[in-house]
C-alpha positions as CSV (number, residue, x, y, z in Angstrom):
1,M,11.2,-66.1,21.3
2,T,9.5,-64.1,18.5
3,A,9.8,-65.3,15.0
4,V,9.3,-63.2,11.9
5,S,7.6,-65.2,9.2
6,W,5.6,-62.9,6.9
7,L,5.5,-59.3,5.7
8,S,2.7,-56.8,6.4
9,P,0.7,-56.0,3.3
10,S,0.4,-52.3,4.3
11,T,4.0,-51.5,5.3
12,G,6.0,-54.3,3.7
13,E,7.9,-54.8,7.0
14,P,8.2,-58.1,8.8
15,E,5.5,-58.7,11.4
16,P,6.4,-60.7,14.5
17,R,4.4,-63.8,15.4
18,G,3.7,-64.9,18.9
19,P,5.0,-68.1,20.4
20,E,2.0,-70.0,19.1
21,G,2.7,-68.9,15.5
22,L,-0.3,-66.7,15.5
23,A,0.0,-63.2,14.0
24,R,-0.1,-60.4,16.5
25,P,-2.5,-57.5,15.8
26,S,-1.1,-55.2,13.2
27,R,0.0,-51.8,14.4
28,S,-0.7,-50.3,11.0
29,T,-4.4,-50.8,11.0
30,T,-6.2,-47.5,11.9
31,N,-9.7,-46.3,11.7
32,P,-10.5,-44.2,8.6
33,M,-10.6,-41.0,10.5
34,D,-7.1,-41.5,11.8
35,R,-5.9,-42.0,8.2
36,I,-7.6,-38.8,7.1
37,V,-6.1,-36.8,9.9
38,L,-2.6,-38.2,9.2
39,L,-3.0,-37.4,5.5
40,L,-4.3,-33.9,6.1
41,G,-1.6,-33.2,8.6
42,R,1.1,-34.4,6.3
43,G,-0.3,-32.5,3.3
44,L,-0.9,-29.2,5.1
45,S,2.5,-29.4,6.7
46,A,4.3,-30.0,3.4
47,A,2.4,-27.3,1.7
48,L,3.2,-24.7,4.3
49,L,6.9,-25.7,4.3
50,L,6.9,-25.3,0.5
51,A,5.1,-21.9,0.8
52,V,7.6,-20.6,3.3
53,G,10.6,-21.9,1.3
54,G,9.1,-20.6,-1.9
55,S,8.6,-17.1,-0.5
56,H,12.3,-17.1,0.6
57,L,13.4,-18.3,-2.9
58,L,11.2,-15.6,-4.5
59,L,12.7,-12.9,-2.3
60,W,16.2,-14.2,-3.0
61,F,15.5,-13.7,-6.8
62,V,14.1,-10.2,-6.4
63,G,17.0,-8.7,-4.5
64,Y,17.6,-10.3,-1.1
65,G,20.2,-12.6,-2.8
66,A,22.6,-9.6,-3.1
67,I,22.6,-8.8,0.6
68,P,25.6,-10.3,2.3
69,R,24.8,-13.3,4.6
70,I,21.0,-12.7,4.2
71,G,21.0,-13.9,0.6
72,V,22.8,-17.2,1.5
73,S,20.4,-17.6,4.4
74,F,17.4,-17.2,2.2
75,L,18.7,-19.8,-0.3
76,A,19.5,-22.2,2.6
77,N,16.0,-21.6,3.9
78,A,14.4,-22.5,0.6
79,A,16.5,-25.7,0.3
80,G,15.8,-26.7,3.9
81,A,12.1,-26.2,3.5
82,L,12.1,-28.3,0.3
83,F,13.9,-31.1,2.1
84,L,11.5,-31.1,5.0
85,A,8.4,-30.9,2.8
86,A,9.7,-34.0,0.9
87,A,10.4,-35.7,4.1
88,M,6.9,-35.0,5.4
89,I,5.5,-36.9,2.4
90,A,8.1,-39.6,2.2
91,V,8.6,-40.8,5.7
92,R,6.7,-43.8,7.2
93,P,3.8,-42.8,9.5
94,R,5.7,-43.6,12.6
95,H,8.2,-40.9,11.8
96,V,5.7,-38.2,11.0
97,P,5.7,-36.7,14.6
98,L,9.4,-36.3,14.5
99,T,9.5,-34.8,11.0
100,A,6.6,-32.4,11.9
101,A,8.4,-31.3,15.0
102,L,11.6,-30.6,13.1
103,G,9.6,-28.7,10.5
104,G,7.9,-26.7,13.2
105,L,11.2,-25.8,14.8
106,F,12.6,-24.9,11.3
107,I,9.8,-22.5,10.6
108,A,9.9,-21.1,14.2
109,G,13.6,-20.3,13.6
110,T,12.7,-18.6,10.4
111,L,10.0,-16.6,12.2
112,G,12.5,-15.7,14.9
113,A,15.0,-14.5,12.3
114,L,12.3,-12.3,10.6
115,T,11.3,-10.9,14.0
116,L,15.0,-10.0,14.7
117,A,15.3,-8.4,11.2
118,L,12.1,-6.4,11.8
119,T,13.2,-5.1,15.3
120,V,16.9,-4.9,16.1
121,G,18.3,-6.2,12.8
122,L,19.9,-9.4,11.7
123,F,23.5,-9.6,10.4
124,G,23.5,-5.8,10.1
125,F,20.2,-5.8,8.0
126,V,17.0,-4.2,9.3
127,D,13.8,-4.9,7.4
128,E,10.4,-3.2,7.6
129,L,6.9,-4.5,7.9
130,T,5.9,-2.5,4.8
131,T,8.4,-4.4,2.6
132,P,6.5,-6.5,0.0
133,L,5.9,-10.1,1.1
134,V,6.8,-9.5,4.7
135,P,3.2,-9.5,6.0
136,T,2.5,-12.6,3.9
137,T,5.6,-14.3,5.1
138,L,4.6,-13.6,8.7
139,V,1.2,-15.2,8.2
140,L,2.7,-18.2,6.4
141,E,5.3,-18.7,9.2
142,L,2.8,-18.4,12.0
143,A,0.4,-20.8,10.3
144,G,3.3,-23.1,9.6
145,V,4.3,-23.2,13.3
146,A,0.7,-23.8,14.3
147,V,0.0,-26.6,11.8
148,L,3.3,-28.4,12.2
149,T,3.1,-28.4,16.0
150,T,-0.5,-29.6,15.8
151,T,0.5,-32.3,13.3
152,A,3.3,-33.5,15.6
153,V,1.0,-33.6,18.7
154,V,-2.0,-35.2,17.0
155,T,0.0,-37.8,15.1
156,T,1.9,-38.8,18.2
157,R,-1.4,-39.4,20.0
158,I,-2.8,-41.4,17.0
159,L,0.2,-43.5,16.8
160,R,0.4,-44.1,20.5
161,V,-3.2,-45.3,20.6
162,R,-2.6,-47.9,17.9
């Protein structure tokens, strides 16, 4: 039987003790390099989510908001990106891989929608690569997918090794 008798100073969660009453090794202790990698992954992921969402919000304000269905989609994209960026910062380390994977899928969906709009059209709207902010948005979204996928994979490995 495992008894919980004290709280971890790093996470504030109860830590189980073994049958002899001795504390088990903490899962929250990591080497300094792991902590730096986790921090950088979270920070870059949140920044790219905010950049993608911010670009959609800016485009919504400069005219895309008036386009039926597209305007609402841009506003929803900005809200979703803000939520996921806040989640990347706020979640406990053990939830970072899942949050990063969800953020990567979110940006991949955004990239897919832009690709459709540039090629065959999306909701009856066809965009062009020469439109202001489209090349910037493509770069941000490609970087976002790469960084969030890398963050999900690397943090999964770090947390699995602990």
